[in-house]
PQR file with spaces between the fields and no chain letter, atoms N, CA, C, O and H, PARSE charges and radii, in Angstrom:
ATOM       1  N    UNK     1      35.581   31.298  -35.604 -0.4000 1.5000
ATOM       2  CA   UNK     1      36.489   30.690  -34.604 -0.0000 2.0000
ATOM       3  C    UNK     1      36.416   29.140  -34.689  0.5500 1.7000
ATOM       4  O    UNK     1      35.334   28.556  -34.738 -0.5500 1.4000
ATOM       5  N    UNK     2      37.495   28.563  -34.703 -0.4000 1.5000
ATOM       6  CA   UNK     2      37.694   27.011  -34.734 -0.0000 2.0000
ATOM       7  C    UNK     2      37.627   26.531  -33.502  0.5500 1.7000
ATOM       8  O    UNK     2      38.232   27.092  -32.588 -0.5500 1.4000
ATOM       9  H    UNK     2      38.374   29.037  -34.663  0.4000 1.0000
ATOM      10  N    UNK     3      36.887   25.431  -33.305 -0.4000 1.5000
ATOM      11  CA   UNK     3      36.941   24.735  -31.956 -0.0000 2.0000
ATOM      12  C    UNK     3      38.165   23.663  -32.177  0.5500 1.7000
ATOM      13  O    UNK     3      38.435   23.040  -33.204 -0.5500 1.4000
ATOM      14  H    UNK     3      36.396   24.975  -34.047  0.4000 1.0000
ATOM      15  N    UNK     4      38.795   23.637  -30.957 -0.4000 1.5000
ATOM      16  CA   UNK     4      39.879   22.566  -31.048 -0.0000 2.0000
ATOM      17  C    UNK     4      39.155   21.197  -30.717  0.5500 1.7000
ATOM      18  O    UNK     4      38.554   21.096  -29.648 -0.5500 1.4000
ATOM      19  H    UNK     4      38.576   24.143  -30.122  0.4000 1.0000
ATOM      20  N    UNK     5      39.195   20.262  -31.511 -0.4000 1.5000
ATOM      21  CA   UNK     5      38.555   18.918  -31.424 -0.0000 2.0000
ATOM      22  C    UNK     5      39.753   17.946  -31.067  0.5500 1.7000
ATOM      23  O    UNK     5      40.684   17.798  -31.859 -0.5500 1.4000
ATOM      24  H    UNK     5      39.683   20.345  -32.379  0.4000 1.0000
ATOM      25  N    UNK     6      39.706   17.338  -29.945 -0.4000 1.5000
ATOM      26  CA   UNK     6      40.525   16.299  -29.530 -0.0000 2.0000
ATOM      27  C    UNK     6      40.147   14.851  -30.014  0.5500 1.7000
ATOM      28  O    UNK     6      39.228   14.238  -29.471 -0.5500 1.4000
ATOM      29  H    UNK     6      38.950   17.458  -29.302  0.4000 1.0000
ATOM      30  N    UNK     7      40.831   14.354  -30.980 -0.4000 1.5000
ATOM      31  CA   UNK     7      40.690   12.990  -31.549 -0.0000 2.0000
ATOM      32  C    UNK     7      41.411   11.886  -30.642  0.5500 1.7000
ATOM      33  O    UNK     7      42.619   11.979  -30.428 -0.5500 1.4000
ATOM      34  H    UNK     7      41.578   14.851  -31.421  0.4000 1.0000
ATOM      35  N    UNK     8      40.702   10.912  -30.150 -0.4000 1.5000
ATOM      36  CA   UNK     8      41.363    9.917  -29.258 -0.0000 2.0000
ATOM      37  C    UNK     8      42.484    9.429  -29.959  0.5500 1.7000
ATOM      38  O    UNK     8      42.502    9.504  -31.188 -0.5500 1.4000
ATOM      39  H    UNK     8      39.721   10.836  -30.324  0.4000 1.0000
ATOM      40  N    UNK     9      43.586    8.852  -29.219 -0.4000 1.5000
ATOM      41  CA   UNK     9      44.792    8.267  -30.016 -0.0000 2.0000
ATOM      42  C    UNK     9      44.302    7.046  -30.663  0.5500 1.7000
ATOM      43  O    UNK     9      44.777    6.806  -31.773 -0.5500 1.4000
ATOM      44  H    UNK     9      43.572    8.791  -28.221  0.4000 1.0000
ATOM      45  N    UNK    10      43.429    6.216  -30.170 -0.4000 1.5000
ATOM      46  CA   UNK    10      42.970    4.960  -30.690 -0.0000 2.0000
ATOM      47  C    UNK    10      42.252    5.211  -32.056  0.5500 1.7000
ATOM      48  O    UNK    10      42.129    4.249  -32.813 -0.5500 1.4000
ATOM      49  H    UNK    10      43.043    6.411  -29.268  0.4000 1.0000
ATOM      50  N    UNK    11      41.779    6.414  -32.417 -0.4000 1.5000
ATOM      51  CA   UNK    11      41.079    6.728  -33.601 -0.0000 2.0000
ATOM      52  C    UNK    11      41.982    7.437  -34.681  0.5500 1.7000
ATOM      53  O    UNK    11      41.555    7.701  -35.805 -0.5500 1.4000
ATOM      54  H    UNK    11      41.880    7.196  -31.802  0.4000 1.0000
ATOM      55  N    UNK    12      43.253    7.724  -34.260 -0.4000 1.5000
ATOM      56  CA   UNK    12      44.156    8.431  -35.072 -0.0000 2.0000
ATOM      57  C    UNK    12      44.907    7.465  -35.854  0.5500 1.7000
ATOM      58  O    UNK    12      45.374    6.443  -35.352 -0.5500 1.4000
ATOM      59  H    UNK    12      43.600    7.510  -33.347  0.4000 1.0000
ATOM      60  N    UNK    13      45.043    7.819  -37.239 -0.4000 1.5000
ATOM      61  CA   UNK    13      45.812    6.886  -38.127 -0.0000 2.0000
ATOM      62  C    UNK    13      47.299    7.031  -37.958  0.5500 1.7000
ATOM      63  O    UNK    13      48.056    6.077  -38.138 -0.5500 1.4000
ATOM      64  H    UNK    13      44.663    8.650  -37.647  0.4000 1.0000
ATOM      65  N    UNK    14      47.746    8.322  -37.585 -0.4000 1.5000
ATOM      66  CA   UNK    14      49.225    8.541  -37.439 -0.0000 2.0000
ATOM      67  C    UNK    14      49.354    9.251  -36.096  0.5500 1.7000
ATOM      68  O    UNK    14      48.501   10.027  -35.665 -0.5500 1.4000
ATOM      69  H    UNK    14      47.131    9.097  -37.439  0.4000 1.0000
ATOM      70  N    UNK    15      50.431    8.944  -35.497 -0.4000 1.5000
ATOM      71  CA   UNK    15      50.722    9.586  -34.142 -0.0000 2.0000
ATOM      72  C    UNK    15      52.067   10.322  -34.257  0.5500 1.7000
ATOM      73  O    UNK    15      52.965    9.972  -35.023 -0.5500 1.4000
ATOM      74  H    UNK    15      51.124    8.314  -35.847  0.4000 1.0000
ATOM      75  N    UNK    16      52.121   11.367  -33.430 -0.4000 1.5000
ATOM      76  CA   UNK    16      53.372   11.933  -33.286 -0.0000 2.0000
ATOM      77  C    UNK    16      54.283   11.195  -32.210  0.5500 1.7000
ATOM      78  O    UNK    16      53.754   10.424  -31.409 -0.5500 1.4000
ATOM      79  H    UNK    16      51.392   11.652  -32.808  0.4000 1.0000
ATOM      80  N    UNK    17      55.514   11.406  -32.195 -0.4000 1.5000
ATOM      81  CA   UNK    17      56.442   10.681  -31.309 -0.0000 2.0000
ATOM      82  C    UNK    17      55.936   10.654  -29.757  0.5500 1.7000
ATOM      83  O    UNK    17      55.864    9.632  -29.075 -0.5500 1.4000
ATOM      84  H    UNK    17      55.945   12.032  -32.845  0.4000 1.0000
ATOM      85  N    UNK    18      55.622   11.879  -29.361 -0.4000 1.5000
ATOM      86  CA   UNK    18      54.882   12.095  -28.102 -0.0000 2.0000
ATOM      87  C    UNK    18      53.746   11.220  -27.754  0.5500 1.7000
ATOM      88  O    UNK    18      53.661   10.656  -26.663 -0.5500 1.4000
ATOM      89  H    UNK    18      55.680   12.709  -29.915  0.4000 1.0000
ATOM      90  N    UNK    19      52.776   11.107  -28.806 -0.4000 1.5000
ATOM      91  CA   UNK    19      51.620   10.402  -28.700 -0.0000 2.0000
ATOM      92  C    UNK    19      51.983    8.874  -28.662  0.5500 1.7000
ATOM      93  O    UNK    19      51.450    8.123  -27.845 -0.5500 1.4000
ATOM      94  H    UNK    19      52.846   11.566  -29.692  0.4000 1.0000
ATOM      95  N    UNK    20      52.855    8.468  -29.524 -0.4000 1.5000
ATOM      96  CA   UNK    20      53.351    7.033  -29.598 -0.0000 2.0000
ATOM      97  C    UNK    20      53.858    6.617  -28.409  0.5500 1.7000
ATOM      98  O    UNK    20      53.567    5.505  -27.969 -0.5500 1.4000
ATOM      99  H    UNK    20      53.288    9.077  -30.187  0.4000 1.0000
ATOM     100  N    UNK    21      54.647    7.435  -27.775 -0.4000 1.5000
ATOM     101  CA   UNK    21      55.307    7.153  -26.468 -0.0000 2.0000
ATOM     102  C    UNK    21      54.335    6.956  -25.384  0.5500 1.7000
ATOM     103  O    UNK    21      54.558    6.054  -24.577 -0.5500 1.4000
ATOM     104  H    UNK    21      54.884    8.338  -28.133  0.4000 1.0000
ATOM     105  N    UNK    22      53.266    7.699  -25.260 -0.4000 1.5000
ATOM     106  CA   UNK    22      52.209    7.662  -24.290 -0.0000 2.0000
ATOM     107  C    UNK    22      51.346    6.505  -24.660  0.5500 1.7000
ATOM     108  O    UNK    22      50.748    5.910  -23.763 -0.5500 1.4000
ATOM     109  H    UNK    22      53.085    8.432  -25.916  0.4000 1.0000
ATOM     110  N    UNK    23      51.229    6.135  -25.899 -0.4000 1.5000
ATOM     111  CA   UNK    23      50.319    5.057  -26.295 -0.0000 2.0000
ATOM     112  C    UNK    23      50.931    3.714  -26.154  0.5500 1.7000
ATOM     113  O    UNK    23      50.247    2.706  -25.979 -0.5500 1.4000
ATOM     114  H    UNK    23      51.715    6.618  -26.628  0.4000 1.0000
ATOM     115  N    UNK    24      52.236    3.708  -26.233 -0.4000 1.5000
ATOM     116  CA   UNK    24      52.813    2.274  -26.130 -0.0000 2.0000
ATOM     117  C    UNK    24      53.735    2.193  -24.799  0.5500 1.7000
ATOM     118  O    UNK    24      54.151    1.097  -24.425 -0.5500 1.4000
ATOM     119  H    UNK    24      52.792    4.527  -26.375  0.4000 1.0000
ATOM     120  N    UNK    25      54.026    3.322  -24.132 -0.4000 1.5000
ATOM     121  CA   UNK    25      54.839    3.143  -22.888 -0.0000 2.0000
ATOM     122  C    UNK    25      56.290    2.879  -23.410  0.5500 1.7000
ATOM     123  O    UNK    25      57.054    2.241  -22.686 -0.5500 1.4000
ATOM     124  H    UNK    25      53.688    4.213  -24.436  0.4000 1.0000
ATOM     125  N    UNK    26      56.670    3.293  -24.516 -0.4000 1.5000
ATOM     126  CA   UNK    26      57.998    3.145  -25.026 -0.0000 2.0000
ATOM     127  C    UNK    26      58.556    4.532  -25.088  0.5500 1.7000
ATOM     128  O    UNK    26      57.976    5.428  -25.701 -0.5500 1.4000
ATOM     129  H    UNK    26      56.049    3.812  -25.104  0.4000 1.0000
ATOM     130  N    UNK    27      59.670    4.701  -24.457 -0.4000 1.5000
ATOM     131  CA   UNK    27      60.231    6.280  -24.464 -0.0000 2.0000
ATOM     132  C    UNK    27      60.470    6.859  -25.819  0.5500 1.7000
ATOM     133  O    UNK    27      60.752    6.185  -26.809 -0.5500 1.4000
ATOM     134  H    UNK    27      60.140    3.973  -23.959  0.4000 1.0000
ATOM     135  N    UNK    28      60.341    8.116  -25.791 -0.4000 1.5000
ATOM     136  CA   UNK    28      60.536    8.982  -26.962 -0.0000 2.0000
ATOM     137  C    UNK    28      61.897    8.783  -27.719  0.5500 1.7000
ATOM     138  O    UNK    28      61.972    8.695  -28.945 -0.5500 1.4000
ATOM     139  H    UNK    28      60.112    8.664  -24.986  0.4000 1.0000
ATOM     140  N    UNK    29      63.039    8.717  -26.797 -0.4000 1.5000
ATOM     141  CA   UNK    29      64.269    8.360  -27.582 -0.0000 2.0000
ATOM     142  C    UNK    29      64.336    7.101  -28.229  0.5500 1.7000
ATOM     143  O    UNK    29      64.880    7.005  -29.329 -0.5500 1.4000
ATOM     144  H    UNK    29      62.978    8.789  -25.801  0.4000 1.0000
ATOM     145  N    UNK    30      63.819    6.095  -27.632 -0.4000 1.5000
ATOM     146  CA   UNK    30      63.715    4.716  -28.296 -0.0000 2.0000
ATOM     147  C    UNK    30      62.877    4.674  -29.503  0.5500 1.7000
ATOM     148  O    UNK    30      63.179    3.940  -30.444 -0.5500 1.4000
ATOM     149  H    UNK    30      63.377    6.173  -26.738  0.4000 1.0000
ATOM     150  N    UNK    31      61.828    5.434  -29.518 -0.4000 1.5000
ATOM     151  CA   UNK    31      61.002    5.628  -30.632 -0.0000 2.0000
ATOM     152  C    UNK    31      61.686    6.278  -31.806  0.5500 1.7000
ATOM     153  O    UNK    31      61.542    5.834  -32.945 -0.5500 1.4000
ATOM     154  H    UNK    31      61.583    6.030  -28.753  0.4000 1.0000
ATOM     155  N    UNK    32      62.393    7.275  -31.547 -0.4000 1.5000
ATOM     156  CA   UNK    32      63.282    7.996  -32.624 -0.0000 2.0000
ATOM     157  C    UNK    32      64.399    7.090  -33.073  0.5500 1.7000
ATOM     158  O    UNK    32      64.624    7.046  -34.282 -0.5500 1.4000
ATOM     159  H    UNK    32      62.511    7.636  -30.622  0.4000 1.0000
ATOM     160  N    UNK    33      65.120    6.368  -32.260 -0.4000 1.5000
ATOM     161  CA   UNK    33      65.951    5.423  -32.533 -0.0000 2.0000
ATOM     162  C    UNK    33      65.414    4.307  -33.428  0.5500 1.7000
ATOM     163  O    UNK    33      66.102    3.908  -34.368 -0.5500 1.4000
ATOM     164  H    UNK    33      64.937    6.404  -31.278  0.4000 1.0000
ATOM     165  N    UNK    34      64.234    3.799  -33.177 -0.4000 1.5000
ATOM     166  CA   UNK    34      63.565    2.820  -34.049 -0.0000 2.0000
ATOM     167  C    UNK    34      63.165    3.268  -35.458  0.5500 1.7000
ATOM     168  O    UNK    34      63.247    2.568  -36.467 -0.5500 1.4000
ATOM     169  H    UNK    34      63.674    4.123  -32.414  0.4000 1.0000
ATOM     170  N    UNK    35      62.705    4.578  -35.389 -0.4000 1.5000
ATOM     171  CA   UNK    35      62.221    5.276  -36.597 -0.0000 2.0000
ATOM     172  C    UNK    35      63.307    5.666  -37.478  0.5500 1.7000
ATOM     173  O    UNK    35      63.079    5.791  -38.681 -0.5500 1.4000
ATOM     174  H    UNK    35      62.639    5.147  -34.569  0.4000 1.0000
ATOM     175  N    UNK    36      64.514    5.879  -36.981 -0.4000 1.5000
ATOM     176  CA   UNK    36      65.673    6.227  -37.705 -0.0000 2.0000
ATOM     177  C    UNK    36      66.330    5.204  -38.652  0.5500 1.7000
ATOM     178  O    UNK    36      67.128    5.523  -39.534 -0.5500 1.4000
ATOM     179  H    UNK    36      64.700    5.777  -36.003  0.4000 1.0000
ATOM     180  N    UNK    37      65.951    4.028  -38.408 -0.4000 1.5000
ATOM     181  CA   UNK    37      66.320    2.972  -39.266 -0.0000 2.0000
ATOM     182  C    UNK    37      65.695    2.983  -40.521  0.5500 1.7000
ATOM     183  O    UNK    37      64.507    3.270  -40.672 -0.5500 1.4000
ATOM     184  H    UNK    37      65.304    3.769  -37.692  0.4000 1.0000
ATOM     185  N    UNK    38      66.591    2.629  -41.571 -0.4000 1.5000
ATOM     186  CA   UNK    38      66.007    2.800  -42.951 -0.0000 2.0000
ATOM     187  C    UNK    38      64.877    1.932  -43.338  0.5500 1.7000
ATOM     188  O    UNK    38      64.065    2.290  -44.191 -0.5500 1.4000
ATOM     189  H    UNK    38      67.555    2.396  -41.448  0.4000 1.0000
ATOM     190  N    UNK    39      64.806    0.722  -42.686 -0.4000 1.5000
ATOM     191  CA   UNK    39      63.823   -0.227  -43.059 -0.0000 2.0000
ATOM     192  C    UNK    39      62.652   -0.299  -42.113  0.5500 1.7000
ATOM     193  O    UNK    39      61.951   -1.309  -42.063 -0.5500 1.4000
ATOM     194  H    UNK    39      65.466    0.431  -41.993  0.4000 1.0000
ATOM     195  N    UNK    40      62.426    0.788  -41.343 -0.4000 1.5000
ATOM     196  CA   UNK    40      61.336    0.966  -40.394 -0.0000 2.0000
ATOM     197  C    UNK    40      59.971    1.134  -41.089  0.5500 1.7000
ATOM     198  O    UNK    40      59.734    2.197  -41.663 -0.5500 1.4000
ATOM     199  H    UNK    40      62.996    1.608  -41.383  0.4000 1.0000
ATOM     200  N    UNK    41      59.125    0.213  -41.070 -0.4000 1.5000
ATOM     201  CA   UNK    41      57.864    0.121  -41.772 -0.0000 2.0000
ATOM     202  C    UNK    41      56.712    1.041  -41.251  0.5500 1.7000
ATOM     203  O    UNK    41      55.754    1.337  -41.965 -0.5500 1.4000
ATOM     204  H    UNK    41      59.318   -0.651  -40.603  0.4000 1.0000
ATOM     205  N    UNK    42      56.856    1.461  -40.007 -0.4000 1.5000
ATOM     206  CA   UNK    42      55.935    2.280  -39.349 -0.0000 2.0000
ATOM     207  C    UNK    42      56.172    3.668  -39.267  0.5500 1.7000
ATOM     208  O    UNK    42      55.430    4.321  -38.534 -0.5500 1.4000
ATOM     209  H    UNK    42      57.635    1.221  -39.427  0.4000 1.0000
ATOM     210  N    UNK    43      57.107    4.259  -39.910 -0.4000 1.5000
ATOM     211  CA   UNK    43      57.383    5.626  -39.810 -0.0000 2.0000
ATOM     212  C    UNK    43      56.912    6.277  -41.074  0.5500 1.7000
ATOM     213  O    UNK    43      57.007    5.700  -42.158 -0.5500 1.4000
ATOM     214  H    UNK    43      57.710    3.729  -40.506  0.4000 1.0000
ATOM     215  N    UNK    44      56.368    7.558  -40.932 -0.4000 1.5000
ATOM     216  CA   UNK    44      55.938    8.313  -42.048 -0.0000 2.0000
ATOM     217  C    UNK    44      56.633    9.774  -41.916  0.5500 1.7000
ATOM     218  O    UNK    44      56.354   10.555  -41.006 -0.5500 1.4000
ATOM     219  H    UNK    44      56.290    8.027  -40.052  0.4000 1.0000
ATOM     220  N    UNK    45      57.523   10.029  -42.886 -0.4000 1.5000
ATOM     221  CA   UNK    45      58.226   11.363  -42.829 -0.0000 2.0000
ATOM     222  C    UNK    45      57.385   12.334  -43.671  0.5500 1.7000
ATOM     223  O    UNK    45      57.079   12.125  -44.845 -0.5500 1.4000
ATOM     224  H    UNK    45      57.750    9.395  -43.626  0.4000 1.0000
ATOM     225  N    UNK    46      57.029   13.451  -42.934 -0.4000 1.5000
ATOM     226  CA   UNK    46      56.305   14.671  -43.522 -0.0000 2.0000
ATOM     227  C    UNK    46      57.271   15.739  -43.467  0.5500 1.7000
ATOM     228  O    UNK    46      57.331   16.430  -42.450 -0.5500 1.4000
ATOM     229  H    UNK    46      57.278   13.621  -41.981  0.4000 1.0000
ATOM     230  N    UNK    47      58.087   15.965  -44.513 -0.4000 1.5000
ATOM     231  CA   UNK    47      59.172   16.936  -44.528 -0.0000 2.0000
ATOM     232  C    UNK    47      60.024   16.331  -43.343  0.5500 1.7000
ATOM     233  O    UNK    47      60.258   15.123  -43.339 -0.5500 1.4000
ATOM     234  H    UNK    47      58.038   15.404  -45.339  0.4000 1.0000
ATOM     235  N    UNK    48      60.442   17.071  -42.442 -0.4000 1.5000
ATOM     236  CA   UNK    48      61.293   16.798  -41.220 -0.0000 2.0000
ATOM     237  C    UNK    48      60.595   16.058  -40.051  0.5500 1.7000
ATOM     238  O    UNK    48      61.221   15.465  -39.173 -0.5500 1.4000
ATOM     239  H    UNK    48      60.251   18.053  -42.446  0.4000 1.0000
ATOM     240  N    UNK    49      59.251   16.142  -40.113 -0.4000 1.5000
ATOM     241  CA   UNK    49      58.279   15.626  -39.044 -0.0000 2.0000
ATOM     242  C    UNK    49      58.224   14.112  -39.281  0.5500 1.7000
ATOM     243  O    UNK    49      58.098   13.567  -40.377 -0.5500 1.4000
ATOM     244  H    UNK    49      58.742   16.623  -40.827  0.4000 1.0000
ATOM     245  N    UNK    50      58.337   13.520  -38.094 -0.4000 1.5000
ATOM     246  CA   UNK    50      58.321   11.998  -37.969 -0.0000 2.0000
ATOM     247  C    UNK    50      56.991   11.688  -37.383  0.5500 1.7000
ATOM     248  O    UNK    50      56.640   12.133  -36.290 -0.5500 1.4000
ATOM     249  H    UNK    50      58.439   13.963  -37.203  0.4000 1.0000
ATOM     250  N    UNK    51      56.253   10.910  -38.133 -0.4000 1.5000
ATOM     251  CA   UNK    51      54.825   10.362  -37.703 -0.0000 2.0000
ATOM     252  C    UNK    51      54.939    8.857  -37.644  0.5500 1.7000
ATOM     253  O    UNK    51      55.604    8.266  -38.494 -0.5500 1.4000
ATOM     254  H    UNK    51      56.539   10.548  -39.021  0.4000 1.0000
ATOM     255  N    UNK    52      54.302    8.199  -36.650 -0.4000 1.5000
ATOM     256  CA   UNK    52      54.155    6.875  -36.454 -0.0000 2.0000
ATOM     257  C    UNK    52      52.813    6.322  -37.009  0.5500 1.7000
ATOM     258  O    UNK    52      51.726    6.704  -36.576 -0.5500 1.4000
ATOM     259  H    UNK    52      53.761    8.680  -35.959  0.4000 1.0000
ATOM     260  N    UNK    53      52.959    5.389  -38.004 -0.4000 1.5000
ATOM     261  CA   UNK    53      51.679    4.748  -38.536 -0.0000 2.0000
ATOM     262  C    UNK    53      51.153    3.702  -37.453  0.5500 1.7000
ATOM     263  O    UNK    53      51.718    2.630  -37.234 -0.5500 1.4000
ATOM     264  H    UNK    53      53.842    5.078  -38.356  0.4000 1.0000
ATOM     265  N    UNK    54      50.001    4.145  -36.802 -0.4000 1.5000
ATOM     266  CA   UNK    54      49.579    3.557  -35.698 -0.0000 2.0000
ATOM     267  C    UNK    54      49.367    1.997  -35.839  0.5500 1.7000
ATOM     268  O    UNK    54      49.774    1.249  -34.950 -0.5500 1.4000
ATOM     269  H    UNK    54      49.542    5.015  -36.980  0.4000 1.0000
ATOM     270  N    UNK    55      48.700    1.492  -37.009 -0.4000 1.5000
ATOM     271  CA   UNK    55      48.335    0.059  -37.213 -0.0000 2.0000
ATOM     272  C    UNK    55      49.531   -0.749  -37.442  0.5500 1.7000
ATOM     273  O    UNK    55      49.586   -1.884  -36.968 -0.5500 1.4000
ATOM     274  H    UNK    55      48.370    2.100  -37.731  0.4000 1.0000
ATOM     275  N    UNK    56      50.507   -0.256  -38.137 -0.4000 1.5000
ATOM     276  CA   UNK    56      51.713   -0.865  -38.418 -0.0000 2.0000
ATOM     277  C    UNK    56      52.607   -0.893  -37.250  0.5500 1.7000
ATOM     278  O    UNK    56      53.407   -1.823  -37.149 -0.5500 1.4000
ATOM     279  H    UNK    56      50.463    0.666  -38.521  0.4000 1.0000
ATOM     280  N    UNK    57      52.542    0.188  -36.205 -0.4000 1.5000
ATOM     281  CA   UNK    57      53.198    0.130  -35.009 -0.0000 2.0000
ATOM     282  C    UNK    57      52.625   -0.903  -34.086  0.5500 1.7000
ATOM     283  O    UNK    57      53.386   -1.547  -33.364 -0.5500 1.4000
ATOM     284  H    UNK    57      51.892    0.944  -36.287  0.4000 1.0000
ATOM     285  N    UNK    58      51.234   -1.115  -34.063 -0.4000 1.5000
ATOM     286  CA   UNK    58      50.753   -2.136  -33.247 -0.0000 2.0000
ATOM     287  C    UNK    58      51.145   -3.449  -33.741  0.5500 1.7000
ATOM     288  O    UNK    58      51.449   -4.307  -32.911 -0.5500 1.4000
ATOM     289  H    UNK    58      50.615   -0.592  -34.649  0.4000 1.0000
ATOM     290  N    UNK    59      51.178   -3.718  -34.990 -0.4000 1.5000
ATOM     291  CA   UNK    59      51.600   -5.112  -35.465 -0.0000 2.0000
ATOM     292  C    UNK    59      53.215   -5.263  -35.110  0.5500 1.7000
ATOM     293  O    UNK    59      53.676   -6.357  -34.785 -0.5500 1.4000
ATOM     294  H    UNK    59      50.931   -3.022  -35.664  0.4000 1.0000
ATOM     295  N    UNK    60      53.961   -4.174  -35.192 -0.4000 1.5000
ATOM     296  CA   UNK    60      55.410   -4.400  -34.766 -0.0000 2.0000
ATOM     297  C    UNK    60      55.644   -4.720  -33.298  0.5500 1.7000
ATOM     298  O    UNK    60      56.533   -5.500  -32.956 -0.5500 1.4000
ATOM     299  H    UNK    60      53.586   -3.285  -35.456  0.4000 1.0000
ATOM     300  N    UNK    61      54.764   -4.053  -32.353 -0.4000 1.5000
ATOM     301  CA   UNK    61      54.825   -4.323  -31.045 -0.0000 2.0000
ATOM     302  C    UNK    61      54.368   -5.805  -30.799  0.5500 1.7000
ATOM     303  O    UNK    61      55.025   -6.565  -30.087 -0.5500 1.4000
ATOM     304  H    UNK    61      54.042   -3.419  -32.632  0.4000 1.0000
ATOM     305  N    UNK    62      53.287   -6.144  -31.384 -0.4000 1.5000
ATOM     306  CA   UNK    62      52.740   -7.530  -31.306 -0.0000 2.0000
ATOM     307  C    UNK    62      53.730   -8.533  -31.671  0.5500 1.7000
ATOM     308  O    UNK    62      53.731   -9.597  -31.050 -0.5500 1.4000
ATOM     309  H    UNK    62      52.754   -5.526  -31.961  0.4000 1.0000
ATOM     310  N    UNK    63      54.626   -8.313  -32.660 -0.4000 1.5000
ATOM     311  CA   UNK    63      55.497   -9.424  -33.213 -0.0000 2.0000
ATOM     312  C    UNK    63      56.831   -9.210  -32.602  0.5500 1.7000
ATOM     313  O    UNK    63      57.731  -10.001  -32.887 -0.5500 1.4000
ATOM     314  H    UNK    63      54.625   -7.449  -33.164  0.4000 1.0000
ATOM     315  N    UNK    64      57.054   -8.216  -31.785 -0.4000 1.5000
ATOM     316  CA   UNK    64      58.299   -8.071  -31.209 -0.0000 2.0000
ATOM     317  C    UNK    64      58.511   -8.755  -29.758  0.5500 1.7000
ATOM     318  O    UNK    64      57.635   -8.594  -28.908 -0.5500 1.4000
ATOM     319  H    UNK    64      56.324   -7.574  -31.554  0.4000 1.0000
ATOM     320  N    UNK    65      59.512   -9.414  -29.505 -0.4000 1.5000
ATOM     321  CA   UNK    65      59.727   -9.943  -28.255 -0.0000 2.0000
ATOM     322  C    UNK    65      60.607   -8.925  -27.357  0.5500 1.7000
ATOM     323  O    UNK    65      60.536   -8.934  -26.128 -0.5500 1.4000
ATOM     324  H    UNK    65      60.224   -9.545  -30.196  0.4000 1.0000
ATOM     325  N    UNK    66      61.340   -8.156  -27.994 -0.4000 1.5000
ATOM     326  CA   UNK    66      62.171   -7.091  -27.166 -0.0000 2.0000
ATOM     327  C    UNK    66      62.603   -6.110  -28.168  0.5500 1.7000
ATOM     328  O    UNK    66      62.659   -6.410  -29.360 -0.5500 1.4000
ATOM     329  H    UNK    66      61.398   -8.149  -28.992  0.4000 1.0000
ATOM     330  N    UNK    67      62.941   -4.835  -27.679 -0.4000 1.5000
ATOM     331  CA   UNK    67      63.387   -3.828  -28.460 -0.0000 2.0000
ATOM     332  C    UNK    67      64.515   -3.089  -27.919  0.5500 1.7000
ATOM     333  O    UNK    67      64.999   -2.150  -28.551 -0.5500 1.4000
ATOM     334  H    UNK    67      62.896   -4.591  -26.711  0.4000 1.0000
């Protein structure tokens, strides 16, 4: 039997939309809108699943004045 191990968000390399929303306090709809843009550097598509590259997302937030 496998134990479910919870990895803290700050240790994860990639985040789900839900985790990224909780992490950044940016709404899920806004994150979907941002990651739908073709030139979005912090999105990773795994099939149809959208993941957020945490370090690049942090850089994006740091360098943004507004979204």
